[in-house]
C-alpha positions as CSV (number, residue, x, y, z in Angstrom):
1,M,-0.4,0.0,-0.2
2,S,1.8,3.3,-1.2
3,G,0.8,7.1,0.6
4,K,-1.6,7.6,3.3
5,P,-5.1,6.2,2.8
6,K,-8.2,8.6,2.8
7,L,-10.9,7.7,5.0
8,H,-14.5,9.0,3.8
9,Y,-17.7,8.9,6.1
10,F,-20.9,8.5,4.4
11,N,-23.7,7.5,6.4
12,G,-25.9,6.0,4.2
13,R,-29.0,6.3,6.4
14,G,-28.6,10.1,6.1
15,R,-29.1,12.6,8.7
16,M,-32.7,12.1,9.2
17,E,-32.7,9.1,11.1
18,T,-31.2,10.4,14.1
19,I,-34.5,12.4,14.2
20,R,-36.7,9.5,13.6
21,W,-34.7,7.9,16.6
22,L,-35.1,10.5,18.7
23,L,-38.9,10.9,17.9
24,A,-39.5,7.2,18.5
25,A,-38.3,7.7,21.6
26,A,-40.4,9.9,22.6
27,G,-43.7,8.4,20.8
28,V,-43.9,10.8,18.5
29,E,-45.2,9.8,14.9
30,V,-43.0,11.6,12.0
31,L,-44.6,14.8,11.1
32,K,-47.9,14.3,11.8
33,D,-50.3,17.1,13.5
34,H,-49.9,16.2,16.8
35,G,-51.4,20.1,18.1
36,K,-48.0,21.2,19.1
37,D,-45.7,23.1,18.0
38,F,-42.4,21.4,18.4
39,L,-41.7,17.8,16.8
40,V,-40.9,16.2,20.5
41,G,-43.5,18.0,23.4
42,N,-44.1,21.5,24.1
43,Q,-40.5,23.2,23.9
44,L,-37.7,23.0,21.3
45,S,-35.5,20.4,20.8
46,R,-32.6,17.9,18.9
47,A,-34.9,16.9,16.5
48,D,-36.2,20.9,15.2
49,V,-33.0,22.1,14.8
50,Q,-31.7,18.8,12.8
51,L,-35.0,18.6,10.9
52,L,-35.0,22.1,9.7
53,E,-31.3,22.1,9.3
54,I,-32.5,19.2,6.8
55,L,-35.6,21.0,5.0
56,L,-33.2,24.3,4.3
57,M,-30.6,22.4,2.9
58,A,-33.0,20.1,0.7
59,E,-34.1,24.1,-0.8
60,E,-30.8,25.1,-1.4
61,F,-30.8,22.2,-3.8
62,K,-34.3,22.2,-5.0
63,P,-36.3,25.2,-3.8
64,D,-39.8,24.0,-4.6
65,I,-39.2,20.2,-3.1
66,F,-41.9,20.8,-0.4
67,D,-44.2,22.5,-2.1
68,K,-46.7,19.8,-1.8
69,F,-46.0,19.7,1.7
70,P,-48.0,22.0,4.0
71,L,-47.2,20.4,7.2
72,L,-42.8,20.8,6.4
73,Q,-43.3,24.3,4.9
74,S,-45.3,25.5,8.3
75,F,-42.9,23.5,10.8
76,K,-40.0,25.3,8.5
77,A,-41.4,28.7,9.3
78,R,-42.4,28.1,12.6
79,I,-38.7,26.8,13.8
80,S,-37.3,29.5,11.8
81,N,-38.7,32.1,13.3
82,I,-37.8,31.3,16.6
83,P,-35.3,34.8,17.5
84,T,-32.3,32.9,18.3
85,I,-32.7,30.4,15.2
86,K,-33.8,34.0,12.9
87,K,-30.4,35.3,14.3
88,F,-28.4,32.5,12.9
89,L,-29.6,31.8,9.5
90,Q,-28.6,35.6,9.1
91,P,-25.8,36.6,6.8
92,G,-22.7,36.7,9.1
93,S,-23.9,34.5,11.2
94,Q,-21.7,31.1,12.3
95,R,-23.8,29.1,9.8
96,K,-21.9,27.8,7.0
97,P,-22.3,28.7,3.5
98,P,-24.3,26.1,1.1
99,S,-22.3,23.9,-0.8
100,D,-21.2,25.1,-3.9
101,E,-20.3,23.1,-7.4
102,D,-16.7,22.6,-6.1
103,V,-18.1,20.8,-3.1
104,V,-20.6,18.8,-5.2
105,D,-18.0,17.9,-7.6
106,K,-15.2,16.7,-5.0
107,V,-18.3,14.1,-2.9
108,M,-19.2,13.1,-6.5
109,K,-15.1,12.4,-7.3
110,I,-14.8,10.7,-4.1
111,F,-17.9,8.2,-4.1
112,Y,-18.0,7.5,-7.8
113,S,-14.5,6.8,-8.7
């Protein structure tokens, strides 16, 4: 073997898996209207933040992806408007910028070469 090995992490189940685990542990069915403002109970949780992140990332690649999903749109709007989250989503925050074509090309080369 020559050179240093390259390690690539790929989570085949995707980032949504953590949310499914959290919701299952709380006994909540995924995105059914259960009359509460948050996914798990009546307060913001990791599940809410992680699902919002996934929704925003998906929209960066396909802006109309959730047009036919009113519960997801409502959830995104509600969580995005929490003052601390709204501040984090503003330009200039610590939030990393969206992936550009270079990043996508690098990922494609790693997994399809």
